[in-house]
N, C-alpha and C positions, 0 to 999 in steps of 0.2 A: 199720884206719887211717882217718883223716879226710882226705878228698880234696875240695878246693875246685875248682869248675869255673866259670870266668868267660869270657865272650866278648863282644867288641865286636859291634855290630849286623851288620856285614858278615861276621862269622865264626860266627854262631849256627848256620847250617846245617852248617858244617864241624864244630862242636862236637857237634851232634846225630849226625852220621855217625860221628864218633869214638866217641861213647858207644854207638852201636848196634854198631859193630865190636868194641868191647872190653867189651861188656855182661857177659860171663862173668867178667871181672876186677873190674869196678866193683861187681858184685852182692855181692862179699865185703866191701865197705867201706862206711863212712858217707859219703854225698855231701852237699856243701854248694854252693849256687850263688846268684847273684843272682836276683831274682824271675822275670824273663822267661826267662832261660837255664834256670833250674831247672824251670819249667813245660814248656818245650820238651823237655828231657831226659826228664822224667816221661812225657810223652805219647809220645815216640818209643821209649822203652825199658821202660816200666812199672816202673822202679826208683824207690824212694822217695828224695826229695831234700829236705833241710832248706833252706828258702828264706829268704834275707835279703830286705831291701827291694830295690827296683830300685836299680841303681847310682847314678843321679842323685838318689835320695831318701835315700841314706845306706847302701846295701848295701855299698859299698866300705869305709866306716868300720866296719861290723859285721864284715866279713871281717878288716880290719886288727886289730880288737880280739881276734878269735879267734886270729890269728897271734901277736899279742903275748903271749897267754896260753899259747903253745906248744900250741895245741889243733888245729892244722892240720898234717898230715904231708906233704902234697903239694899244690901249686897248679898247675893248668893254666889259664893265662890266654891264650886265643887272641886276640891283639891285631891290630888293623888298623893297619898302619904309615901309612895315609893319614889317620888321625884327627888333627885339629889339635893342636898342642902344648898349647894352653891347656885342652883337654879330657882331656889325658893325665895330669894330676896324680894322680888316685886310683890309676890303674894303676901309675904309678911308685912311689907310696907302698906299695902292696901288695908289689911286687917288692923294694923297699928293705927292707921288714920281713922278707921271706923271707931276704934276704942277712944281715940282722942276727941272725936266729934260726936260721940254717943249715937252712932248709926248702927242699927241692928245688922248683924252679919252672920250668915249661916255658912258652914264649911262642909256639911254633909247632908245627905238626903233627908234624914229625920228632922233636923233643925230647919232645913229649907221648907219642908212641908208645913211645919208648925208656924213659921213666919208667914208663909203665903196664906194660911188660914186666918192668922191674926190680921193680916192686911185686909182680907176680904171682910172680916168681922168688924173692921173699924178700930181695932186695938192699937194701930200705929198712927192714928190721926193726931196724936200729940205732936208729931213731927211738923204738921201744918201750923200748929199754934206757935211753935218755936220760931217759925219763919215770919 
């Protein structure tokens, strides 16, 4: 399955730690991330990550296009609730697209862990049936 990993600046270390803790699950799937987040995940886990541009350079739009093509099966977007609303547009866009295309989306650590365990358990295999 294709798993997208995105994190606001204040959540990047949390994303690294999540990926380290769940490396055994993530290693079975194709990973996609914005540039900096992807690089940090690769360095922390040695897992290959397909990297988009940096978020502010269009990485969010690249992710959105992949979601619209139903080519992402799970999005983990660790958001910083302190980010100003005017900078939140692309994050909201990705989450809205996940809602439109029925793609599981986690925006905090608790939900991310639950979805990763569901992924490992085969509970998201219905995504393959839809394709």
